[in-house]
C-alpha positions in Angstrom: 99.3 -34.4 8.1 98.2 -37.8 8.2 95.4 -39.1 6.1 93.3 -39.8 9.1 93.6 -36.3 10.4 92.8 -34.9 7.1 89.7 -37.1 6.7 88.6 -36.2 10.2 88.9 -32.5 9.3 87.0 -33.0 6.2 84.3 -34.9 8.0 84.2 -32.1 10.6 83.9 -29.5 7.9 81.2 -31.5 6.2 79.2 -31.8 9.4 79.6 -28.1 10.1 78.5 -27.3 6.6 75.5 -29.5 7.0 74.6 -27.8 10.2 75.0 -24.3 8.8 73.1 -25.2 5.7 70.4 -27.0 7.7 70.0 -23.9 9.9 69.8 -21.7 6.8 67.3 -24.1 5.4 65.3 -24.0 8.7 65.6 -20.2 8.7 64.3 -20.0 5.2 61.4 -22.3 6.0 60.7 -20.2 9.1 60.7 -17.0 6.9 58.5 -18.7 4.4 56.1 -19.7 7.1 55.8 -16.1 8.4 55.3 -14.8 4.9 52.6 -17.4 4.3 50.9 -16.4 7.6 51.1 -12.7 6.5 49.5 -13.6 3.1 46.6 -15.5 4.9 46.0 -12.5 7.2 46.0 -10.1 4.3 43.5 -12.4 2.4 41.3 -12.6 5.5 41.4 -8.8 5.9 40.5 -8.3 2.2 37.7 -10.8 2.5 36.3 -9.0 5.6 36.6 -5.7 3.8 34.7 -7.2 0.9 32.0 -8.6 3.2 31.6 -5.2 5.0 31.4 -3.4 1.6 28.8 -5.8 0.4 26.7 -5.4 3.6 27.0 -1.6 3.3 25.9 -1.8 -0.4 22.9 -4.0 0.6 21.9 -1.5 3.3 22.1 1.4 0.9 20.0 -0.5 -1.7 17.4 -1.3 1.0 17.3 2.4 1.9 16.8 3.4 -1.7 13.9 1.0 -2.3 10.5 2.6 -2.1 8.2 1.3 0.7 5.9 -1.5 -0.3 2.4 -0.3 -1.4 -0.3 -0.2 1.2 -2.3 -3.3 1.6 -6.1 -3.3 1.7 -7.6 -3.7 5.1 -11.2 -4.2 4.1 -13.8 -3.4 1.4 -16.4 -0.8 0.7 -20.1 -1.7 0.4 -22.2 0.5 -1.9 -25.4 1.8 -0.3 -28.5 2.9 -2.2 -31.2 5.5 -1.6 -34.4 6.3 -3.4 -37.1 9.0 -3.5 -40.7 8.0 -4.3 -43.1 11.0 -4.3 -46.9 10.7 -4.3 -48.9 13.2 -6.5 -51.6 13.0 -3.9 -51.1 14.7 -0.6 -47.5 15.7 -1.1 -46.1 12.5 0.6 -42.6 11.5 0.0 -41.4 7.9 0.4 -37.7 7.5 1.1 -35.1 4.9 1.5 -31.5 5.2 2.7 -28.7 2.7 3.2 -30.2 -0.1 1.1 -27.8 -2.8 -0.2 -29.3 -2.7 -3.8 -31.2 -0.4 -6.1 -34.2 -2.8 -6.1 -34.3 -2.8 -2.3 -34.1 1.0 -2.1 -36.9 1.4 -4.7 -39.1 -1.2 -2.8 -38.5 0.5 0.5 -39.2 4.0 -0.9 -42.5 2.9 -2.4 -43.5 1.1 0.8 -42.7 4.2 2.8 -44.7 6.4 0.5 -47.7 4.1 0.7 -47.3 3.7 4.5 -47.5 7.5 4.8 -50.8 7.6 3.0 -49.5 8.4 -0.5 -51.4 7.2 -3.6 -50.0 6.4 -7.0 -46.4 6.5 -5.5 -43.6 6.1 -8.0 -39.8 6.1 -7.7 -38.5 9.3 -9.2 -34.8 8.7 -8.4 -32.5 6.0 -7.1 -28.9 6.8 -6.2 -25.9 5.2 -4.6 -23.0 6.6 -2.6 -24.1 10.1 -3.2 -26.8 12.7 -2.3 -30.2 13.4 -3.8 -32.7 16.2 -3.4 -36.3 16.8 -4.3 -37.0 20.3 -5.5 -40.5 21.8 -5.6 -41.8 24.8 -7.4 -45.3 26.2 -7.9 -46.3 23.8 -10.7 -44.1 20.7 -10.5 -41.3 18.8 -8.7 -38.0 17.3 -9.8 -35.1 15.4 -8.3 -31.4 15.6 -8.7 -28.3 13.8 -7.5 -24.6 14.7 -7.0 -21.6 14.2 -4.7 -23.0 16.6 -2.1 -26.4 18.1 -1.0 -25.2 21.5 -2.1 -24.3 20.3 -5.6 -27.5 18.3 -6.0 -29.5 21.3 -4.7 -27.8 23.6 -7.2 -28.6 21.2 -10.1 -32.2 20.6 -9.0 -33.0 24.3 -8.3 -31.4 25.4 -11.6 -33.5 22.9 -13.6 -36.7 23.9 -11.7 -36.1 27.6 -12.3 -35.9 27.0 -16.1 -39.6 25.8 -16.0 -41.1 27.1 -12.8 -41.0 29.7 -10.0 -40.4 29.8 -6.3 -38.2 26.6 -6.5 -36.8 25.3 -3.2 -35.3 22.1 -1.8 -38.1 20.1 -0.1 -36.1 17.0 0.8 -32.4 16.0 0.8 -30.5 12.9 1.8 -27.2 11.2 1.2 -26.1 7.5 1.1 -22.5 6.7 1.9 -20.5 3.5 1.4 -19.9 1.3 4.4 -16.4 0.1 5.1 -16.0 -3.5 6.3 -12.7 -4.6 7.8 -11.3 -8.0 6.8 
């Protein structure tokens, strides 16, 4: 074989070798590309799973939290009452729903005098509760409590320790007034 033919064969083999190895190299790069794409998809899937797990965890935590405490919607105003009896004529001055103790006492005294009472005096002032005046054969007394029944029981019991024929002559209650914001 001549040298030229042999060189040509060698060149041909070399070109074919390059083509085959280039194809193999291209094939390897193509495989690597697909593997890289698969890894990215797997990472994206894992990230989505983590995000969903986090959201589920947050929802569960929110469901476990107690509800916020109720917020005030207004305020309560204390109201006052007073009883001012007169030793003359059996007159009773009364006040209900006053905004202060002093106002209730002034109102009860003025009411007693307006009804013809003499020597009127405030016997009891009370707020956000009930009061009674109990009379017996010899004297009177007052009592206050959370309800008319409780105040009556207290007043009558006290009266019966010192007197007879004790009965509730007057009863009234003052209640707080709610003001919305």
